[in-house]
Backbone as JSON Lines, residues from 0, in Angstrom:
{"i":0,"aa":"M","n":[39.22,-24.55,35.36],"ca":[39.44,-25.43,34.21],"c":[39.36,-24.62,32.93]}
{"i":1,"aa":"M","n":[40.25,-24.92,31.98],"ca":[40.27,-24.22,30.72],"c":[40.06,-25.21,29.58]}
{"i":2,"aa":"W","n":[39.49,-24.7,28.49],"ca":[39.16,-25.53,27.33],"c":[39.77,-24.93,26.07]}
{"i":3,"aa":"F","n":[40.18,-25.83,25.17],"ca":[40.75,-25.42,23.89],"c":[39.89,-26.0,22.77]}
{"i":4,"aa":"S","n":[39.45,-25.14,21.88],"ca":[38.57,-25.56,20.79],"c":[39.15,-25.15,19.45]}
{"i":5,"aa":"S","n":[38.88,-25.97,18.44],"ca":[39.26,-25.63,17.07],"c":[38.07,-25.91,16.16]}
{"i":6,"aa":"I","n":[37.84,-24.99,15.24],"ca":[36.73,-25.11,14.3],"c":[37.3,-24.95,12.9]}
{"i":7,"aa":"A","n":[37.23,-26.0,12.1],"ca":[37.74,-25.97,10.72],"c":[36.56,-25.67,9.79]}
{"i":8,"aa":"F","n":[36.68,-24.59,9.03],"ca":[35.58,-24.13,8.17],"c":[35.76,-24.57,6.73]}
{"i":9,"aa":"D","n":[34.65,-24.59,6.02],"ca":[34.65,-24.73,4.57],"c":[34.59,-23.32,4.0]}
{"i":10,"aa":"P","n":[35.72,-22.77,3.53],"ca":[35.74,-21.37,3.1],"c":[34.93,-21.1,1.84]}
{"i":11,"aa":"D","n":[34.53,-22.15,1.14],"ca":[33.76,-21.96,-0.09],"c":[32.27,-21.8,0.18]}
{"i":12,"aa":"D","n":[31.85,-22.05,1.44],"ca":[30.43,-21.94,1.77],"c":[30.05,-20.46,1.95]}
{"i":13,"aa":"R","n":[28.93,-20.08,1.37],"ca":[28.49,-18.67,1.42],"c":[28.26,-18.2,2.85]}
{"i":14,"aa":"R","n":[27.62,-19.04,3.68],"ca":[27.34,-18.64,5.06],"c":[28.63,-18.48,5.86]}
{"i":15,"aa":"T","n":[29.6,-19.35,5.6],"ca":[30.87,-19.25,6.29],"c":[31.58,-17.95,5.93]}
{"i":16,"aa":"R","n":[31.6,-17.61,4.64],"ca":[32.25,-16.38,4.21],"c":[31.59,-15.16,4.85]}
{"i":17,"aa":"A","n":[30.27,-15.18,4.98],"ca":[29.56,-14.06,5.58],"c":[29.94,-13.89,7.05]}
{"i":18,"aa":"L","n":[30.11,-15.0,7.76],"ca":[30.49,-14.93,9.17],"c":[31.93,-14.46,9.33]}
{"i":19,"aa":"L","n":[32.85,-15.04,8.58],"ca":[34.26,-14.75,8.77],"c":[34.66,-13.36,8.28]}
{"i":20,"aa":"S","n":[33.86,-12.77,7.42],"ca":[34.19,-11.44,6.9],"c":[33.65,-10.32,7.78]}
{"i":21,"aa":"N","n":[32.94,-10.66,8.85],"ca":[32.34,-9.65,9.73],"c":[32.93,-9.8,11.13]}
{"i":22,"aa":"P","n":[33.91,-8.96,11.52],"ca":[34.56,-9.11,12.82],"c":[33.6,-9.05,14.01]}
{"i":23,"aa":"Q","n":[32.62,-8.14,13.96],"ca":[31.68,-8.02,15.07],"c":[30.81,-9.27,15.2]}
{"i":24,"aa":"R","n":[30.36,-9.76,14.07],"ca":[29.51,-10.95,14.09],"c":[30.29,-12.17,14.58]}
{"i":25,"aa":"L","n":[31.53,-12.31,14.14],"ca":[32.34,-13.45,14.56],"c":[32.64,-13.36,16.05]}
{"i":26,"aa":"H","n":[32.98,-12.17,16.53],"ca":[33.22,-11.96,17.96],"c":[31.99,-12.36,18.77]}
{"i":27,"aa":"A","n":[30.82,-11.89,18.34],"ca":[29.58,-12.19,19.06],"c":[29.28,-13.69,19.05]}
{"i":28,"aa":"A","n":[29.54,-14.34,17.92],"ca":[29.29,-15.78,17.83],"c":[30.19,-16.56,18.77]}
{"i":29,"aa":"V","n":[31.46,-16.16,18.87],"ca":[32.39,-16.83,19.77],"c":[31.94,-16.65,21.22]}
{"i":30,"aa":"M","n":[31.58,-15.42,21.59],"ca":[31.19,-15.15,22.97],"c":[29.91,-15.89,23.35]}
{"i":31,"aa":"R","n":[28.95,-15.94,22.44],"ca":[27.71,-16.67,22.73],"c":[27.98,-18.15,22.92]}
{"i":32,"aa":"S","n":[28.84,-18.71,22.1],"ca":[29.13,-20.13,22.2],"c":[29.82,-20.47,23.51]}
{"i":33,"aa":"C","n":[30.53,-19.49,24.09],"ca":[31.23,-19.71,25.36],"c":[30.4,-19.28,26.56]}
{"i":34,"aa":"G","n":[29.17,-18.87,26.32],"ca":[28.3,-18.45,27.41],"c":[28.72,-17.14,28.03]}
{"i":35,"aa":"D","n":[29.44,-16.29,27.29],"ca":[29.94,-15.02,27.79],"c":[28.98,-13.92,27.38]}
{"i":36,"aa":"T","n":[28.57,-13.11,28.36],"ca":[27.63,-12.03,28.09],"c":[28.33,-10.75,27.67]}
{"i":37,"aa":"G","n":[29.65,-10.76,27.7],"ca":[30.4,-9.56,27.35],"c":[30.95,-8.82,28.55]}
{"i":38,"aa":"N","n":[30.57,-9.26,29.77],"ca":[31.04,-8.59,30.98],"c":[32.5,-8.91,31.28]}
{"i":39,"aa":"N","n":[33.0,-10.04,30.77],"ca":[34.37,-10.44,31.05],"c":[35.01,-11.06,29.81]}
{"i":40,"aa":"P","n":[35.07,-10.31,28.71],"ca":[35.52,-10.9,27.45],"c":[36.98,-11.31,27.44]}
{"i":41,"aa":"G","n":[37.78,-10.76,28.37],"ca":[39.19,-11.1,28.39],"c":[39.46,-12.55,28.72]}
{"i":42,"aa":"R","n":[38.51,-13.24,29.34],"ca":[38.7,-14.63,29.69],"c":[38.52,-15.55,28.49]}
{"i":43,"aa":"V","n":[37.94,-15.07,27.42],"ca":[37.76,-15.86,26.2],"c":[38.69,-15.29,25.13]}
{"i":44,"aa":"L","n":[39.57,-16.15,24.61],"ca":[40.49,-15.74,23.55],"c":[40.15,-16.48,22.28]}
{"i":45,"aa":"W","n":[40.35,-15.84,21.14],"ca":[40.13,-16.54,19.87],"c":[41.04,-15.96,18.8]}
{"i":46,"aa":"R","n":[41.25,-16.78,17.78],"ca":[42.09,-16.37,16.65],"c":[41.63,-17.09,15.4]}
{"i":47,"aa":"L","n":[41.52,-16.36,14.32],"ca":[41.15,-16.95,13.04],"c":[42.4,-17.07,12.18]}
{"i":48,"aa":"D","n":[42.78,-18.3,11.85],"ca":[43.89,-18.54,10.93],"c":[43.35,-18.78,9.53]}
{"i":49,"aa":"H","n":[44.17,-18.49,8.54],"ca":[43.75,-18.66,7.15],"c":[44.61,-19.73,6.47]}
{"i":50,"aa":"K","n":[44.01,-20.33,5.47],"ca":[44.7,-21.32,4.62],"c":[45.29,-22.45,5.44]}
{"i":51,"aa":"P","n":[44.5,-23.34,6.03],"ca":[43.04,-23.38,5.94],"c":[42.36,-22.47,6.97]}
{"i":52,"aa":"E","n":[41.09,-22.17,6.71],"ca":[40.33,-21.3,7.61],"c":[39.99,-22.08,8.88]}
{"i":53,"aa":"T","n":[40.64,-21.71,9.98],"ca":[40.46,-22.41,11.24],"c":[40.36,-21.41,12.38]}
{"i":54,"aa":"L","n":[39.37,-21.6,13.22],"ca":[39.17,-20.74,14.39],"c":[39.62,-21.49,15.63]}
{"i":55,"aa":"F","n":[40.46,-20.84,16.45],"ca":[40.9,-21.4,17.71],"c":[40.32,-20.58,18.85]}
{"i":56,"aa":"V","n":[39.85,-21.26,19.89],"ca":[39.22,-20.59,21.03],"c":[39.74,-21.19,22.32]}
{"i":57,"aa":"V","n":[40.12,-20.35,23.27],"ca":[40.47,-20.77,24.63],"c":[39.45,-20.14,25.56]}
{"i":58,"aa":"S","n":[38.82,-20.95,26.4],"ca":[37.73,-20.45,27.24],"c":[37.7,-21.16,28.59]}
{"i":59,"aa":"P","n":[37.16,-20.48,29.63],"ca":[37.08,-21.09,30.96],"c":[35.89,-22.04,31.11]}
{"i":60,"aa":"A","n":[35.01,-22.07,30.14],"ca":[33.87,-23.0,30.14],"c":[33.83,-23.72,28.81]}
{"i":61,"aa":"A","n":[33.41,-24.98,28.84],"ca":[33.3,-25.74,27.59],"c":[32.27,-25.06,26.7]}
{"i":62,"aa":"P","n":[32.64,-24.66,25.49],"ca":[31.71,-23.91,24.65],"c":[30.66,-24.81,23.99]}
{"i":63,"aa":"D","n":[29.55,-24.2,23.65],"ca":[28.52,-24.87,22.86],"c":[28.76,-24.49,21.41]}
{"i":64,"aa":"L","n":[29.59,-25.27,20.74],"ca":[29.99,-24.91,19.39],"c":[28.89,-25.12,18.37]}
{"i":65,"aa":"D","n":[27.82,-25.83,18.73],"ca":[26.71,-26.0,17.81],"c":[26.11,-24.66,17.43]}
{"i":66,"aa":"Q","n":[26.12,-23.7,18.39],"ca":[25.59,-22.37,18.09],"c":[26.4,-21.7,16.99]}
{"i":67,"aa":"L","n":[27.7,-21.93,17.01],"ca":[28.57,-21.29,16.03],"c":[28.53,-22.01,14.69]}
{"i":68,"aa":"T","n":[28.64,-23.32,14.73],"ca":[28.68,-24.07,13.48],"c":[27.36,-24.04,12.73]}
{"i":69,"aa":"A","n":[26.26,-23.76,13.46],"ca":[24.96,-23.67,12.79],"c":[24.9,-22.5,11.83]}
{"i":70,"aa":"Q","n":[25.8,-21.53,12.01],"ca":[25.83,-20.36,11.13],"c":[26.7,-20.6,9.9]}
{"i":71,"aa":"C","n":[27.28,-21.8,9.79],"ca":[28.23,-22.09,8.72],"c":[27.75,-23.28,7.9]}
{"i":72,"aa":"G","n":[28.59,-23.67,6.96],"ca":[28.23,-24.77,6.07],"c":[28.33,-26.12,6.75]}
{"i":73,"aa":"P","n":[27.77,-27.17,6.13],"ca":[27.74,-28.5,6.73],"c":[29.1,-29.16,6.86]}
{"i":74,"aa":"E","n":[30.11,-28.66,6.16],"ca":[31.44,-29.26,6.23],"c":[32.27,-28.73,7.41]}
{"i":75,"aa":"T","n":[31.71,-27.84,8.19],"ca":[32.42,-27.28,9.34],"c":[32.64,-28.37,10.4]}
{"i":76,"aa":"K","n":[33.86,-28.48,10.89],"ca":[34.21,-29.49,11.89],"c":[34.71,-28.8,13.15]}
{"i":77,"aa":"A","n":[34.14,-29.16,14.3],"ca":[34.5,-28.54,15.56],"c":[34.97,-29.58,16.57]}
{"i":78,"aa":"R","n":[35.92,-29.18,17.4],"ca":[36.48,-30.09,18.4],"c":[36.88,-29.3,19.64]}
{"i":79,"aa":"T","n":[36.53,-29.82,20.82],"ca":[36.89,-29.19,22.09],"c":[37.56,-30.21,23.0]}
{"i":80,"aa":"T","n":[38.66,-29.81,23.63],"ca":[39.35,-30.68,24.58],"c":[39.73,-29.85,25.81]}
{"i":81,"aa":"S","n":[39.97,-30.55,26.92],"ca":[40.47,-29.88,28.11],"c":[41.87,-29.35,27.83]}
{"i":82,"aa":"Y","n":[42.13,-28.12,28.25],"ca":[43.44,-27.49,28.05],"c":[44.36,-27.71,29.25]}
{"i":83,"aa":"D","n":[43.8,-28.16,30.35],"ca":[44.55,-28.2,31.61],"c":[45.74,-29.14,31.58]}
{"i":84,"aa":"R","n":[45.58,-30.32,31.01],"ca":[46.68,-31.27,31.0],"c":[47.87,-30.72,30.21]}
{"i":85,"aa":"F","n":[47.58,-30.09,29.08],"ca":[48.66,-29.48,28.29],"c":[49.35,-28.39,29.1]}
{"i":86,"aa":"L","n":[48.57,-27.52,29.74],"ca":[49.14,-26.42,30.51],"c":[49.99,-26.94,31.67]}
{"i":87,"aa":"D","n":[49.47,-27.97,32.35],"ca":[50.18,-28.5,33.52],"c":[51.52,-29.13,33.15]}
{"i":88,"aa":"N","n":[51.65,-29.61,31.92],"ca":[52.87,-30.31,31.5],"c":[53.94,-29.39,30.92]}
{"i":89,"aa":"L","n":[53.66,-28.09,30.84],"ca":[54.68,-27.16,30.37],"c":[55.84,-27.13,31.36]}
{"i":90,"aa":"A","n":[57.04,-27.26,30.87],"ca":[58.21,-27.33,31.75],"c":[59.25,-26.32,31.31]}
{"i":91,"aa":"P","n":[59.9,-25.64,32.26],"ca":[60.98,-24.71,31.91],"c":[62.06,-25.41,31.08]}
{"i":92,"aa":"G","n":[62.51,-24.74,30.04],"ca":[63.53,-25.29,29.17],"c":[63.0,-26.02,27.96]}
{"i":93,"aa":"S","n":[61.71,-26.38,27.97],"ca":[61.15,-27.06,26.8],"c":[60.96,-26.06,25.67]}
{"i":94,"aa":"R","n":[61.07,-26.54,24.44],"ca":[61.01,-25.68,23.26],"c":[59.79,-26.06,22.41]}
{"i":95,"aa":"W","n":[59.17,-25.04,21.81],"ca":[57.92,-25.23,21.07],"c":[57.9,-24.33,19.84]}
{"i":96,"aa":"R","n":[57.2,-24.77,18.83],"ca":[56.81,-23.88,17.74],"c":[55.64,-23.05,18.23]}
{"i":97,"aa":"F","n":[55.56,-21.79,17.82],"ca":[54.45,-20.95,18.27],"c":[53.86,-20.18,17.11]}
{"i":98,"aa":"R","n":[52.63,-19.74,17.33],"ca":[51.96,-18.82,16.42],"c":[51.1,-17.89,17.25]}
{"i":99,"aa":"V","n":[51.07,-16.62,16.87],"ca":[50.25,-15.64,17.58],"c":[49.88,-14.53,16.61]}
{"i":100,"aa":"T","n":[48.68,-14.0,16.76],"ca":[48.28,-12.79,16.05],"c":[48.19,-11.68,17.07]}
{"i":101,"aa":"I","n":[48.87,-10.58,16.8],"ca":[48.93,-9.48,17.75],"c":[48.41,-8.18,17.14]}
{"i":102,"aa":"N","n":[48.13,-7.24,18.02],"ca":[47.82,-5.86,17.63],"c":[49.06,-5.03,17.98]}
{"i":103,"aa":"P","n":[49.98,-4.86,17.03],"ca":[51.27,-4.24,17.34],"c":[51.19,-2.71,17.4]}
{"i":104,"aa":"V","n":[50.97,-2.18,18.59],"ca":[50.87,-0.73,18.75],"c":[51.77,-0.28,19.89]}
{"i":105,"aa":"R","n":[52.18,0.98,19.81],"ca":[52.91,1.63,20.9],"c":[52.18,2.92,21.25]}
{"i":106,"aa":"S","n":[52.31,3.33,22.51],"ca":[51.76,4.61,22.94],"c":[52.87,5.65,22.88]}
{"i":107,"aa":"L","n":[52.69,6.66,22.05],"ca":[53.68,7.72,21.88],"c":[53.16,9.02,22.47]}
{"i":108,"aa":"K","n":[53.98,9.65,23.31],"ca":[53.61,10.93,23.92],"c":[54.41,12.05,23.29]}
{"i":109,"aa":"S","n":[53.76,13.16,23.08],"ca":[54.47,14.34,22.59],"c":[55.24,14.97,23.76]}
{"i":110,"aa":"V","n":[56.18,15.82,23.45],"ca":[57.04,16.39,24.49],"c":[56.25,17.24,25.48]}
{"i":111,"aa":"D","n":[55.12,17.82,25.06],"ca":[54.33,18.66,25.96],"c":[53.12,17.92,26.52]}
{"i":112,"aa":"C","n":[53.11,16.59,26.38],"ca":[51.97,15.8,26.83],"c":[51.98,15.68,28.35]}
{"i":113,"aa":"D","n":[50.8,15.73,28.96],"ca":[50.66,15.52,30.4],"c":[51.19,14.13,30.75]}
{"i":114,"aa":"R","n":[52.06,14.07,31.74],"ca":[52.7,12.8,32.11],"c":[51.68,11.75,32.54]}
{"i":115,"aa":"N","n":[50.53,12.18,33.06],"ca":[49.52,11.25,33.54],"c":[48.54,10.79,32.47]}
{"i":116,"aa":"K","n":[48.65,11.38,31.29],"ca":[47.75,11.0,30.2],"c":[48.42,9.98,29.29]}
{"i":117,"aa":"R","n":[47.61,9.1,28.73],"ca":[48.13,8.12,27.79],"c":[48.5,8.79,26.47]}
{"i":118,"aa":"G","n":[49.55,8.28,25.87],"ca":[49.94,8.8,24.57],"c":[49.06,8.24,23.46]}
{"i":119,"aa":"K","n":[49.26,8.77,22.28],"ca":[48.52,8.3,21.11],"c":[49.04,6.93,20.7]}
{"i":120,"aa":"R","n":[48.13,6.01,20.44],"ca":[48.53,4.67,20.01],"c":[48.82,4.68,18.52]}
{"i":121,"aa":"V","n":[49.99,4.2,18.2],"ca":[50.45,4.18,16.81],"c":[50.75,2.74,16.42]}
{"i":122,"aa":"A","n":[50.21,2.31,15.29],"ca":[50.45,0.94,14.82],"c":[51.85,0.81,14.25]}
{"i":123,"aa":"L","n":[52.49,-0.31,14.55],"ca":[53.8,-0.62,14.0],"c":[53.61,-1.34,12.67]}
{"i":124,"aa":"L","n":[54.24,-0.86,11.65],"ca":[54.06,-1.42,10.31],"c":[55.29,-2.17,9.81]}
{"i":125,"aa":"A","n":[56.47,-1.76,10.26],"ca":[57.7,-2.4,9.8],"c":[57.85,-3.78,10.41]}
{"i":126,"aa":"T","n":[58.26,-4.75,9.61],"ca":[58.4,-6.12,10.09],"c":[59.33,-6.21,11.29]}
{"i":127,"aa":"S","n":[60.45,-5.52,11.24],"ca":[61.41,-5.58,12.35],"c":[60.83,-5.01,13.63]}
{"i":128,"aa":"S","n":[60.01,-3.97,13.53],"ca":[59.39,-3.36,14.71],"c":[58.34,-4.3,15.32]}
{"i":129,"aa":"I","n":[57.62,-5.01,14.46],"ca":[56.62,-5.96,14.95],"c":[57.29,-7.11,15.68]}
{"i":130,"aa":"E","n":[58.37,-7.63,15.13],"ca":[59.1,-8.71,15.78],"c":[59.66,-8.24,17.12]}
{"i":131,"aa":"E","n":[60.18,-7.02,17.16],"ca":[60.75,-6.49,18.4],"c":[59.66,-6.3,19.45]}
{"i":132,"aa":"W","n":[58.45,-5.95,19.02],"ca":[57.31,-5.8,19.94],"c":[57.11,-7.09,20.73]}
{"i":133,"aa":"L","n":[57.15,-8.22,20.05],"ca":[56.95,-9.49,20.74],"c":[58.14,-9.85,21.61]}
{"i":134,"aa":"I","n":[59.34,-9.61,21.1],"ca":[60.55,-9.94,21.86],"c":[60.58,-9.15,23.18]}
{"i":135,"aa":"E","n":[60.18,-7.88,23.13],"ca":[60.19,-7.04,24.32],"c":[59.25,-7.57,25.4]}
{"i":136,"aa":"R","n":[58.19,-8.24,25.0],"ca":[57.19,-8.72,25.96],"c":[57.37,-10.19,26.34]}
{"i":137,"aa":"S","n":[58.33,-10.84,25.74],"ca":[58.47,-12.28,25.92],"c":[58.83,-12.67,27.36]}
{"i":138,"aa":"A","n":[59.74,-11.94,28.0],"ca":[60.16,-12.31,29.35],"c":[58.99,-12.26,30.32]}
{"i":139,"aa":"K","n":[58.21,-11.18,30.3],"ca":[57.05,-11.08,31.18],"c":[56.01,-12.15,30.85]}
{"i":140,"aa":"A","n":[55.96,-12.55,29.58],"ca":[54.99,-13.55,29.15],"c":[55.44,-14.98,29.46]}
{"i":141,"aa":"G","n":[56.66,-15.15,29.94],"ca":[57.11,-16.46,30.38],"c":[57.91,-17.27,29.39]}
{"i":142,"aa":"F","n":[58.4,-16.64,28.32],"ca":[59.17,-17.39,27.34],"c":[60.3,-16.55,26.76]}
{"i":143,"aa":"A","n":[61.2,-17.22,26.08],"ca":[62.27,-16.55,25.34],"c":[62.25,-17.06,23.91]}
{"i":144,"aa":"I","n":[62.45,-16.16,22.96],"ca":[62.53,-16.57,21.56],"c":[63.81,-17.37,21.37]}
{"i":145,"aa":"S","n":[63.7,-18.59,20.83],"ca":[64.86,-19.45,20.65],"c":[65.78,-18.9,19.56]}
{"i":146,"aa":"E","n":[67.03,-19.27,19.64],"ca":[68.02,-18.83,18.67],"c":[68.61,-20.03,17.92]}
{"i":147,"aa":"L","n":[68.9,-19.81,16.66],"ca":[69.65,-20.76,15.84],"c":[70.78,-19.99,15.17]}
{"i":148,"aa":"E","n":[71.99,-20.45,15.41],"ca":[73.18,-19.79,14.84],"c":[73.2,-18.29,15.16]}
{"i":149,"aa":"G","n":[72.8,-17.98,16.41],"ca":[72.86,-16.6,16.87],"c":[71.72,-15.72,16.44]}
{"i":150,"aa":"E","n":[70.75,-16.25,15.7],"ca":[69.61,-15.46,15.22],"c":[68.32,-15.95,15.89]}
{"i":151,"aa":"R","n":[67.53,-15.0,16.39],"ca":[66.25,-15.37,16.98],"c":[65.32,-15.92,15.9]}
{"i":152,"aa":"V","n":[64.61,-17.0,16.24],"ca":[63.71,-17.64,15.28],"c":[62.31,-17.08,15.48]}
{"i":153,"aa":"V","n":[62.03,-15.98,14.8],"ca":[60.71,-15.35,14.83],"c":[60.53,-14.62,13.51]}
{"i":154,"aa":"A","n":[59.33,-14.71,12.95],"ca":[59.07,-14.08,11.66],"c":[57.62,-13.63,11.58]}
{"i":155,"aa":"V","n":[57.42,-12.5,10.95],"ca":[56.06,-12.02,10.65],"c":[55.58,-12.75,9.41]}
{"i":156,"aa":"T","n":[54.5,-13.5,9.53],"ca":[53.99,-14.3,8.41],"c":[52.7,-13.75,7.81]}
{"i":157,"aa":"G","n":[52.23,-12.62,8.35],"ca":[51.03,-12.02,7.77],"c":[50.74,-10.68,8.43]}
{"i":158,"aa":"K","n":[50.2,-9.75,7.63],"ca":[49.77,-8.44,8.14],"c":[48.43,-8.1,7.51]}
{"i":159,"aa":"Q","n":[47.58,-7.43,8.27],"ca":[46.31,-6.98,7.72],"c":[45.73,-5.89,8.61]}
{"i":160,"aa":"W","n":[44.77,-5.16,8.04],"ca":[43.99,-4.2,8.8],"c":[42.55,-4.69,8.86]}
{"i":161,"aa":"L","n":[41.96,-4.67,10.05],"ca":[40.51,-4.8,10.16],"c":[39.95,-3.38,10.06]}
{"i":162,"aa":"D","n":[39.0,-3.18,9.18],"ca":[38.44,-1.84,8.95],"c":[36.93,-2.01,8.8]}
{"i":163,"aa":"F","n":[36.18,-1.53,9.81],"ca":[34.73,-1.74,9.76],"c":[34.02,-0.67,10.58]}
{"i":164,"aa":"I","n":[32.7,-0.6,10.4],"ca":[31.85,0.35,11.1],"c":[31.19,-0.37,12.28]}
{"i":165,"aa":"K","n":[31.26,0.25,13.46],"ca":[30.79,-0.39,14.68],"c":[29.62,0.37,15.31]}
{"i":166,"aa":"G","n":[28.57,-0.4,15.68],"ca":[27.5,0.13,16.5],"c":[26.58,1.12,15.83]}
{"i":167,"aa":"P","n":[25.54,1.51,16.58],"ca":[24.54,2.45,16.03],"c":[25.11,3.84,15.76]}
{"i":168,"aa":"D","n":[26.22,4.17,16.42],"ca":[26.82,5.48,16.19],"c":[27.7,5.5,14.94]}
{"i":169,"aa":"R","n":[27.83,4.34,14.3],"ca":[28.58,4.23,13.05],"c":[30.02,4.69,13.22]}
{"i":170,"aa":"L","n":[30.66,4.21,14.27],"ca":[32.06,4.54,14.51],"c":[32.96,3.66,13.65]}
{"i":171,"aa":"R","n":[33.94,4.28,13.04],"ca":[34.88,3.51,12.23],"c":[35.97,2.93,13.13]}
{"i":172,"aa":"V","n":[36.21,1.63,12.99],"ca":[37.24,0.95,13.77],"c":[38.3,0.41,12.82]}
{"i":173,"aa":"R","n":[39.56,0.71,13.12],"ca":[40.68,0.17,12.35],"c":[41.64,-0.5,13.31]}
{"i":174,"aa":"V","n":[41.91,-1.77,13.09],"ca":[42.78,-2.55,13.97],"c":[43.91,-3.15,13.15]}
{"i":175,"aa":"A","n":[45.14,-2.79,13.49],"ca":[46.3,-3.4,12.83],"c":[46.53,-4.78,13.43]}
{"i":176,"aa":"M","n":[46.78,-5.76,12.56],"ca":[47.0,-7.13,13.01],"c":[48.23,-7.7,12.3]}
{"i":177,"aa":"A","n":[49.0,-8.48,13.06],"ca":[50.17,-9.14,12.48],"c":[50.27,-10.54,13.06]}
{"i":178,"aa":"Q","n":[50.54,-11.5,12.21],"ca":[50.74,-12.88,12.66],"c":[52.23,-13.18,12.7]}
{"i":179,"aa":"L","n":[52.69,-13.78,13.8],"ca":[54.08,-14.16,13.95],"c":[54.19,-15.64,14.25]}
{"i":180,"aa":"E","n":[55.26,-16.24,13.75],"ca":[55.55,-17.64,14.02],"c":[57.03,-17.78,14.34]}
{"i":181,"aa":"G","n":[57.37,-18.86,15.04],"ca":[58.78,-19.09,15.36],"c":[58.96,-20.18,16.38]}
{"i":182,"aa":"L","n":[60.08,-20.13,17.08],"ca":[60.41,-21.09,18.12],"c":[60.6,-20.36,19.43]}
{"i":183,"aa":"L","n":[60.09,-20.94,20.52],"ca":[60.29,-20.35,21.83],"c":[60.72,-21.4,22.84]}
{"i":184,"aa":"E","n":[61.3,-20.93,23.92],"ca":[61.69,-21.79,25.03],"c":[60.98,-21.3,26.28]}
{"i":185,"aa":"V","n":[60.42,-22.23,27.04],"ca":[59.7,-21.88,28.26],"c":[60.71,-21.39,29.29]}
{"i":186,"aa":"A","n":[60.51,-20.16,29.78],"ca":[61.38,-19.6,30.82],"c":[60.71,-19.65,32.19]}
{"i":187,"aa":"D","n":[59.44,-19.27,32.25],"ca":[58.66,-19.27,33.48],"c":[57.33,-19.94,33.15]}
{"i":188,"aa":"A","n":[57.17,-21.18,33.58],"ca":[55.99,-21.95,33.18],"c":[54.69,-21.32,33.68]}
{"i":189,"aa":"D","n":[54.68,-20.8,34.9],"ca":[53.46,-20.19,35.43],"c":[53.09,-18.94,34.64]}
{"i":190,"aa":"A","n":[54.08,-18.11,34.33],"ca":[53.8,-16.91,33.55],"c":[53.31,-17.26,32.15]}
{"i":191,"aa":"L","n":[53.89,-18.3,31.55],"ca":[53.45,-18.71,30.21],"c":[52.04,-19.26,30.24]}
{"i":192,"aa":"R","n":[51.7,-20.02,31.28],"ca":[50.32,-20.51,31.4],"c":[49.33,-19.34,31.45]}
{"i":193,"aa":"K","n":[49.69,-18.3,32.18],"ca":[48.83,-17.12,32.25],"c":[48.69,-16.47,30.88]}
{"i":194,"aa":"T","n":[49.81,-16.39,30.13],"ca":[49.76,-15.81,28.79],"c":[48.88,-16.63,27.86]}
{"i":195,"aa":"L","n":[48.99,-17.94,27.94],"ca":[48.21,-18.82,27.06],"c":[46.72,-18.74,27.34]}
{"i":196,"aa":"T","n":[46.34,-18.38,28.56],"ca":[44.92,-18.35,28.92],"c":[44.36,-16.94,29.04]}
{"i":197,"aa":"S","n":[45.25,-15.92,29.08],"ca":[44.78,-14.54,29.2],"c":[45.13,-13.69,28.0]}
{"i":198,"aa":"G","n":[46.1,-14.14,27.19],"ca":[46.44,-13.42,25.98],"c":[47.58,-12.44,26.16]}
{"i":199,"aa":"I","n":[47.98,-11.84,25.06],"ca":[49.08,-10.89,25.05],"c":[48.72,-9.71,24.15]}
{"i":200,"aa":"G","n":[48.88,-8.5,24.67],"ca":[48.6,-7.32,23.89],"c":[47.14,-6.9,23.89]}
{"i":201,"aa":"R","n":[46.81,-5.99,22.98],"ca":[45.46,-5.42,22.89],"c":[44.62,-6.09,21.8]}
{"i":202,"aa":"A","n":[43.38,-5.58,21.68],"ca":[42.43,-5.99,20.63],"c":[42.08,-7.47,20.71]}
{"i":203,"aa":"R","n":[42.0,-8.02,21.92],"ca":[41.68,-9.43,22.07],"c":[40.25,-9.74,21.63]}
{"i":204,"aa":"G","n":[39.38,-8.75,21.72],"ca":[38.01,-8.96,21.28],"c":[37.88,-9.1,19.77]}
{"i":205,"aa":"Y","n":[38.93,-8.75,19.03],"ca":[38.91,-8.85,17.57],"c":[39.86,-9.91,17.05]}
{"i":206,"aa":"G","n":[40.2,-10.88,17.91],"ca":[40.98,-12.02,17.44],"c":[42.48,-11.91,17.63]}
{"i":207,"aa":"C","n":[42.93,-10.96,18.45],"ca":[44.35,-10.83,18.73],"c":[44.68,-11.4,20.12]}
{"i":208,"aa":"G","n":[45.95,-11.74,20.31],"ca":[46.43,-12.09,21.64],"c":[46.54,-13.56,21.97]}
{"i":209,"aa":"L","n":[45.92,-14.45,21.17],"ca":[45.94,-15.88,21.49],"c":[47.23,-16.51,20.96]}
{"i":210,"aa":"L","n":[48.09,-16.93,21.89],"ca":[49.33,-17.62,21.57],"c":[49.08,-19.12,21.63]}
{"i":211,"aa":"T","n":[49.46,-19.85,20.57],"ca":[49.33,-21.3,20.56],"c":[50.69,-21.94,20.34]}
{"i":212,"aa":"L","n":[50.84,-23.13,20.91],"ca":[52.09,-23.87,20.84],"c":[51.89,-25.21,20.15]}
{"i":213,"aa":"A","n":[52.93,-25.68,19.49],"ca":[52.91,-27.0,18.86],"c":[54.25,-27.65,19.09]}
{"i":214,"aa":"R","n":[54.24,-28.95,19.27],"ca":[55.48,-29.67,19.57],"c":[56.43,-29.64,18.38]}
{"i":215,"aa":"L","n":[57.71,-29.59,18.68],"ca":[58.72,-29.66,17.63],"c":[58.77,-31.08,17.08]}
{"i":216,"aa":"R","n":[58.85,-31.21,15.79],"ca":[58.94,-32.52,15.18],"c":[60.41,-32.95,15.12]}
């Protein structure tokens, strides 16, 4: 069984700002609320959207959101529903609006690099490259980007870097993030269900990878 949660924050509250501005603290708060000890973080997905400030969480166990909202202002509103009925009703050929935040990186190998070694991960910064990153992965993820008048309906609606110091060793972490929105059509319902509950791409522990769908009006 899977659960879908949304938490609407009051961005003017001092405690809320302190939580949302600290990626490690927010990650830890999400995992604690879902009863995750960190041994299997890939099963819990989350994404922070802005304007309005809203946190979305997909988890295999119903979360205890009181733990999370207690760290924020009194105007914080949380809601959890079963995700299974929505997932079960996905049908091939149906079309949806989507939003996802990704970590758009590629592994590049030098010409003299050992074939068995991973290449250096390089962040994609150009809008067209970020859009292509998602398009390249769409078939395996169970969907196709819809077209209108011969043009794929996908757009980068936000870019940012997470830049912070991690752990007692004071390691600097930099994570490229890009938000994309558009229209998609379900191609393989089972594969899309897996994507919606397991995520897409890297940096899922820092709020990347959660794809959400909304009905077309």
